[in-house]
KOLKE-241075 format. One record per residue (C-alpha): x, y, z. Coordinates in pm, whole numbers, plus 50000, padded with zeros to 5 digits. Example, Ala and Ser with C-alpha at 12.3 -4.5 7.8 and 13.67 -1.06 7.14 Angstrom:
% KOLKE-241075
512304955050780513674989450714
//
This chain:
% KOLKE-241075
258212630642995261662622942798262442584042719266122576542764266862549942475270352534642362269602557942053270082588542263273712578342433275002566242081274202600241991275922612042260278942598242238279482600241881278262639341918281092638442170283702617541912282852640241689283282672741858287042659842044287892650641681286892676741542288492700841839292412685041752291522679641402290122718741343289652739441618293592737441760294532746041391292332771641398293092785841706296602783341624296502801141303294242826941400296512834641680300302831741525298802861041288297532881241600301842875241683302432886041331300052915441328301482929541623304552922841580304352943841227302962971841415305352973841648308262970041393305982998741212306083017041521309403016841601310703023441264307773054141260309673068041580313283056441362312273077941091311323111341326315013104141516316413103141182314533131841012315303152341335318733149041252318283158040905316833192040990319663196841276322043188840917320293212040692320093236540926323523234241029324623236540676322683262140592323793286240863327763278240798326743287340417325523320440540327983330440729330783318040449328173339840197328143370840439332063364640473333053363340082331013396640032332783411140328336023403640134333923408839794333143442239886336833454640017337943443039689336033460939516337033492139728340453487839696340153486739304337863519439316340613534739532343703525339328341673532838986340693566439121344793571339236345553559038916342633584538749344213612038969347403611938826346913606438491345043633238580347593651038714349753638638405347303653438168347493684838335350783692038329351603685637970348733704937908350243733938087354053729737959352343731137565350343760837641353363772437779355803772537488352193775337230352493806837409355803814237403355993798437042353143824736937355213861737185357813850236960355323848836666353983883436731357173895936786358593886536466354953897936374355363930236466358683943736371358053925635987354833949236009357093979836180358893977435890355883974235630355524006735734358054024635810358754011135425355764027835275
//
């Protein structure tokens, strides 16, 4: 049978006293530190999740602004391209009109020069023919 002597009670009292002292000095502070660490980790995770959501929102805004900017740039490019084509057409039309005018004036000048040359040659031919007739008649 189990004998309960005075040392058993002394050891039981010592065990209970140490258990209370360790609870106050060691276990409660350690549990408090663990709870604070868990709270800090959970707070950091919640903060990271909130930042991730905020990042996603900002990225969506950036994508929307980029898309809008690309659309506007495309519109501006198309408008400027159309304006450039119109300016090019106008310049081509102007150049063609100027070339046609220069061509016509050159043809007119050439025609008048041809007429002058014909008239000059006609008078020269007449004078040569008179000289030939004179030389033939004298001979």
